[in-house]
C-alpha positions as CSV (number, residue, x, y, z in Angstrom):
1,M,-8.6,2.9,-19.1
2,N,-10.8,1.9,-16.2
3,T,-13.5,-0.4,-17.2
4,I,-16.4,-0.9,-14.7
5,V,-18.4,-4.0,-15.3
6,Y,-22.1,-4.3,-14.3
7,T,-23.6,-7.8,-13.9
8,S,-27.3,-7.3,-14.7
9,G,-28.4,-10.1,-12.3
10,E,-31.7,-11.9,-12.2
11,P,-33.2,-11.6,-15.8
12,S,-36.8,-11.4,-14.6
13,G,-36.1,-8.6,-12.1
14,I,-35.2,-5.0,-12.5
15,G,-31.5,-5.5,-12.9
16,P,-31.5,-5.6,-16.7
17,Q,-33.7,-2.5,-17.2
18,L,-31.6,-0.5,-14.7
19,S,-28.8,-0.6,-17.3
20,Y,-30.7,2.3,-18.9
21,F,-29.4,4.6,-16.2
22,L,-25.8,3.6,-16.9
23,A,-26.1,5.0,-20.5
24,K,-26.9,8.4,-19.0
25,V,-23.8,8.5,-16.9
26,K,-21.1,11.0,-18.0
27,C,-17.8,9.1,-18.0
28,S,-14.3,10.7,-18.0
29,E,-11.9,10.1,-20.9
30,N,-10.3,7.2,-19.0
31,E,-13.6,5.5,-17.9
32,R,-16.1,3.2,-19.5
33,I,-18.9,0.9,-18.4
34,V,-19.8,-2.5,-19.8
35,V,-22.9,-4.5,-19.0
36,L,-22.7,-8.3,-18.8
37,G,-26.0,-9.9,-19.9
38,D,-28.1,-11.0,-22.8
39,L,-27.9,-8.2,-25.3
40,N,-31.5,-8.7,-26.6
41,L,-32.8,-8.8,-23.1
42,I,-31.1,-5.6,-22.1
43,N,-32.1,-3.8,-25.4
44,E,-35.8,-4.9,-24.8
45,R,-36.0,-4.0,-21.1
46,I,-34.4,-0.5,-21.1
47,K,-37.2,0.7,-23.5
48,V,-39.6,0.8,-20.5
49,Y,-37.9,4.2,-19.7
50,A,-37.3,5.6,-23.2
51,D,-36.1,4.7,-26.7
52,D,-33.2,7.1,-26.7
53,V,-30.3,4.7,-25.9
54,Q,-28.4,2.6,-28.4
55,V,-27.1,-0.8,-27.3
56,L,-23.9,-2.0,-28.9
57,P,-21.7,-5.1,-28.4
58,F,-18.7,-4.4,-26.2
59,T,-15.2,-4.6,-27.6
60,Q,-11.9,-3.7,-26.0
61,N,-11.3,-0.6,-28.0
62,V,-14.6,1.2,-27.4
63,K,-14.9,4.5,-25.7
64,A,-17.8,5.9,-23.7
65,L,-20.4,7.6,-25.8
66,A,-23.4,9.6,-24.7
67,N,-26.7,7.6,-24.6
68,T,-24.8,4.4,-25.5
69,L,-24.8,1.1,-23.6
70,Y,-22.1,-1.4,-24.3
71,V,-23.1,-5.0,-23.6
72,E,-20.9,-8.1,-23.5
73,H,-23.4,-10.7,-24.7
74,V,-24.1,-13.6,-22.5
75,P,-27.1,-15.6,-23.8
76,L,-30.0,-16.5,-21.7
77,V,-30.9,-20.2,-21.3
78,N,-34.7,-19.5,-21.6
79,P,-36.5,-16.3,-22.7
80,S,-37.2,-14.2,-19.6
81,I,-40.6,-12.8,-18.6
82,P,-40.6,-9.8,-16.3
83,G,-41.6,-10.8,-12.8
84,K,-41.5,-14.6,-13.4
85,M,-38.3,-16.3,-12.4
86,D,-37.2,-19.4,-14.3
87,V,-34.9,-21.8,-12.5
88,A,-33.4,-22.7,-15.9
89,N,-31.8,-19.2,-16.0
90,A,-30.1,-19.6,-12.6
91,P,-26.9,-20.8,-14.2
92,Y,-26.9,-17.7,-16.4
93,V,-26.9,-15.5,-13.3
94,L,-23.9,-17.3,-11.9
95,K,-22.2,-17.2,-15.3
96,L,-22.4,-13.4,-15.2
97,L,-20.6,-13.4,-11.9
98,D,-18.0,-15.9,-13.0
99,L,-17.2,-13.9,-16.2
100,A,-16.9,-10.7,-14.2
101,H,-14.6,-12.3,-11.7
102,E,-12.4,-13.8,-14.4
103,G,-12.2,-10.4,-16.1
104,L,-11.3,-8.6,-12.9
105,I,-8.6,-11.1,-12.0
106,Q,-7.2,-10.8,-15.6
107,H,-7.4,-6.9,-15.4
108,K,-9.9,-6.8,-18.2
109,Y,-12.1,-4.9,-15.8
110,Q,-11.1,-2.7,-12.9
111,A,-14.2,-2.7,-10.8
112,L,-17.5,-4.6,-10.5
113,V,-21.0,-3.3,-9.8
114,T,-23.5,-6.1,-9.2
115,G,-27.2,-6.0,-10.0
116,P,-29.8,-7.7,-7.8
117,I,-30.2,-11.5,-7.8
118,S,-32.5,-14.1,-6.2
119,K,-30.8,-16.4,-3.8
120,S,-33.8,-18.7,-3.7
121,I,-34.0,-19.4,-7.4
122,I,-30.3,-20.3,-7.4
123,A,-30.7,-22.6,-4.4
124,Q,-33.4,-24.5,-6.3
125,T,-30.7,-25.8,-8.7
126,G,-29.0,-27.5,-5.7
127,I,-26.1,-25.0,-5.6
128,K,-25.3,-23.8,-2.1
129,F,-25.5,-20.0,-2.5
130,S,-26.0,-17.5,0.3
131,G,-25.2,-14.3,-1.6
132,H,-22.8,-12.3,-3.8
133,T,-20.5,-11.6,-0.8
134,E,-19.9,-15.2,0.1
135,Y,-19.8,-16.4,-3.5
136,L,-17.1,-13.9,-4.5
137,Q,-15.1,-14.6,-1.3
138,E,-15.0,-18.3,-2.4
139,K,-14.1,-17.4,-6.0
140,C,-11.2,-15.2,-4.7
141,Q,-10.2,-17.8,-2.1
142,V,-9.8,-15.2,0.6
143,K,-10.2,-16.1,4.3
144,K,-12.5,-13.3,5.2
145,V,-14.5,-10.5,3.6
146,V,-16.6,-7.7,5.1
147,M,-20.0,-6.6,3.8
148,M,-20.5,-2.9,4.2
149,L,-23.6,-0.9,3.1
150,G,-23.7,2.9,3.0
151,C,-25.2,6.1,1.8
152,T,-24.4,9.7,2.2
153,E,-25.5,9.7,5.8
154,L,-23.7,6.6,7.2
155,K,-21.8,3.4,6.5
156,V,-22.7,0.1,8.2
157,A,-20.3,-2.9,8.2
158,L,-21.2,-6.4,9.4
159,V,-19.3,-9.1,11.4
160,T,-21.7,-11.8,10.2
161,T,-23.8,-11.6,7.1
162,H,-26.5,-14.1,5.9
163,L,-26.8,-16.3,9.0
164,P,-30.0,-17.4,10.8
165,I,-30.2,-15.5,14.1
166,K,-29.7,-18.7,16.1
167,E,-26.3,-19.1,14.6
168,V,-25.0,-15.5,15.1
169,S,-23.7,-15.8,18.7
170,A,-21.5,-18.8,17.8
171,A,-20.1,-16.8,14.9
172,I,-19.0,-13.9,17.0
173,T,-15.5,-15.2,17.8
174,Y,-12.3,-13.4,18.7
175,E,-10.8,-14.3,15.4
176,N,-13.8,-13.3,13.3
177,L,-14.2,-10.0,15.0
178,S,-10.5,-9.3,14.8
179,D,-10.4,-10.1,11.1
180,T,-13.4,-7.9,10.5
181,I,-11.9,-4.9,12.3
182,E,-8.6,-5.2,10.4
183,I,-10.2,-5.4,7.0
184,L,-12.6,-2.6,7.7
185,A,-9.9,-0.3,9.0
186,H,-7.6,-1.1,6.2
187,D,-10.2,-0.5,3.4
188,L,-11.5,2.7,5.0
189,K,-7.9,4.0,4.8
190,T,-7.0,2.7,1.3
191,K,-10.3,2.9,-0.5
192,F,-12.2,5.6,1.4
193,H,-9.2,7.8,2.1
194,R,-9.7,8.0,5.9
195,E,-6.4,8.5,7.6
196,N,-7.4,7.3,11.0
197,P,-10.9,5.9,10.6
198,C,-13.2,6.0,13.6
199,I,-15.3,2.8,13.9
200,C,-18.3,2.6,16.3
201,V,-18.9,-1.0,17.3
202,A,-22.2,-2.4,18.5
203,G,-22.6,-5.0,21.2
204,L,-24.5,-8.2,20.4
205,N,-27.0,-8.2,23.2
206,P,-29.5,-5.6,24.4
207,H,-27.8,-2.7,26.2
208,A,-24.5,-4.2,25.0
209,G,-24.9,-7.1,27.5
210,E,-25.6,-4.9,30.6
211,A,-22.2,-5.9,32.1
212,G,-23.0,-9.6,31.6
213,L,-26.6,-9.6,32.8
214,L,-28.0,-9.9,29.3
215,G,-25.3,-11.9,27.7
216,H,-21.7,-12.8,27.9
217,E,-20.4,-12.1,24.3
218,E,-19.4,-8.5,25.2
219,Q,-17.4,-9.5,28.3
220,D,-15.8,-12.6,26.8
221,I,-15.1,-11.5,23.2
222,I,-16.1,-8.0,22.0
223,I,-14.5,-5.9,24.8
224,P,-11.2,-7.9,24.8
225,V,-10.9,-7.5,21.0
226,L,-11.6,-3.8,21.1
227,E,-9.1,-3.3,23.9
228,H,-6.4,-5.2,22.0
229,Y,-6.8,-3.1,18.9
230,R,-7.0,0.2,20.7
231,K,-3.5,-0.6,22.1
232,L,-2.4,-1.0,18.5
233,G,-3.7,2.5,17.7
234,F,-7.1,1.7,16.1
235,N,-9.8,4.3,16.7
236,L,-12.6,2.2,18.1
237,I,-15.7,3.2,20.2
238,G,-17.8,0.6,22.0
239,P,-19.3,-1.8,22.4
240,L,-22.4,0.4,22.2
241,P,-26.0,-0.6,22.6
242,A,-27.4,-0.9,19.1
243,D,-30.6,1.0,20.0
244,T,-28.6,4.2,20.8
245,M,-25.7,3.8,18.5
246,F,-27.3,5.4,15.5
247,T,-27.7,8.8,17.1
248,P,-26.1,12.2,16.2
249,Q,-23.3,12.0,18.8
250,Y,-21.9,8.9,17.2
251,L,-22.9,9.5,13.6
252,K,-21.0,12.8,13.4
253,I,-17.7,11.1,14.4
254,A,-17.9,7.6,12.9
255,D,-16.5,6.7,9.5
256,A,-18.4,3.4,9.8
257,M,-20.7,1.6,12.2
258,L,-19.8,-2.1,12.8
259,C,-22.7,-4.3,13.7
260,M,-22.7,-7.9,14.8
261,Y,-25.4,-9.2,12.4
262,H,-27.4,-8.4,9.3
263,D,-30.6,-7.0,10.8
264,Q,-28.9,-5.1,13.6
265,G,-27.7,-2.3,11.4
266,L,-29.2,-2.6,7.9
267,P,-32.8,-1.6,8.8
268,V,-31.4,1.7,9.9
269,L,-29.3,2.1,6.8
270,K,-32.1,1.3,4.5
271,Y,-34.6,3.6,6.3
272,V,-32.2,6.5,5.9
273,G,-30.9,5.8,2.4
274,F,-32.9,3.1,0.6
275,D,-33.1,5.1,-2.7
276,H,-29.4,6.1,-2.7
277,G,-27.7,3.4,-0.8
278,Y,-24.9,1.0,-2.0
279,N,-23.3,-2.2,-0.9
280,T,-19.6,-3.1,-1.1
281,T,-17.5,-6.1,-0.3
282,L,-14.3,-5.2,1.5
283,G,-11.3,-7.6,1.6
284,L,-11.5,-8.8,-2.0
285,P,-8.5,-8.3,-4.4
286,Y,-10.7,-6.0,-6.5
287,I,-13.5,-3.4,-6.1
288,R,-17.0,-4.7,-5.8
289,T,-20.0,-2.5,-5.2
290,S,-23.7,-3.2,-5.5
291,V,-27.2,-1.9,-5.4
292,D,-28.7,-2.3,-1.9
293,H,-32.1,-3.6,-3.0
294,G,-33.5,-6.8,-4.4
295,T,-34.9,-8.0,-7.7
296,A,-38.3,-6.1,-7.2
297,L,-40.1,-8.6,-9.4
298,E,-43.4,-6.8,-8.8
299,I,-42.2,-3.8,-10.8
300,A,-39.9,-5.5,-13.3
301,G,-40.7,-4.5,-16.9
302,T,-42.3,-1.2,-15.8
303,N,-40.9,2.3,-15.5
304,K,-41.3,2.4,-11.7
305,A,-37.8,1.1,-10.8
306,D,-35.5,3.8,-9.7
307,G,-31.8,3.9,-10.6
308,G,-30.6,5.9,-7.6
309,S,-29.0,2.9,-5.8
310,L,-27.3,1.7,-9.0
311,I,-25.8,5.2,-9.6
312,A,-24.7,5.4,-6.0
313,A,-22.9,2.0,-6.4
314,L,-21.3,3.2,-9.6
315,D,-20.2,6.5,-8.1
316,L,-18.6,4.6,-5.2
317,A,-16.7,2.3,-7.6
318,K,-15.4,5.3,-9.5
319,Y,-14.4,7.0,-6.2
320,M,-12.6,3.9,-5.0
321,L,-10.8,3.5,-8.3
322,K,-9.3,7.0,-7.8
323,G,-7.7,5.8,-4.6
324,E,-6.1,2.8,-6.2
């Protein structure tokens, strides 16, 4: 039985109410979905869509039923008001992740789908937290992970993630880029079933450095790394200027686009597939996918939040499980 766990995220955002869409998913006989969160919160929030879903406590012997949501109850610290974050509930958000991680390591769950969280409210507790990706990397004690977002039209992976722009150049090292390429190629093969994945790689600087005129990172680091891995049989194209990389000639052949930093590739991805995009962390010992949007506090507690990204993340987790 493959159990996919959804962490409902920031309680004042749209994560809890999006659970409603999971109850509408048709699971196979060997699949089921469990939500981690406060049972009363989930039961209350999903009613903004309709009152046609029953919420039940999760137990190990349950099977997926239509219009039924199984919740593993994790109590809130304080009652939650839609759209109004409470720093007292920040430990609750991290507890959801910790419980999911423990369940995955112990094979209680087989895949993780994460709902949106607020980095800022967690930071107010004094805990150093830069995002799901880095938090799960530390929990799993792995050297390197790769953030990749995607939709039906394209996939975008990142060498660096949540870094200030002024720190990006120093983070583009031979080792970091090498590790990223190895993880990306490996997981495209094993989890996305691409036999010889084609990866288009962006340069860091405008015009991919213009042969050193507009920056040295391409000449000193990116080109040598790509040449090394091409000799090993990796199917790599680049470095390409980022402003012309997302064009049909490359999109039609690429299994993934590899960008050097967060805002180099993700604006394109979210423009194309914001309502049906997903996020996944490659290099972890388990499957983790996520919605590609934030907490959307302004529409929390209303019926305006769309479940498309959550369903895309769930579908990806199910697809990746089939390759396990």
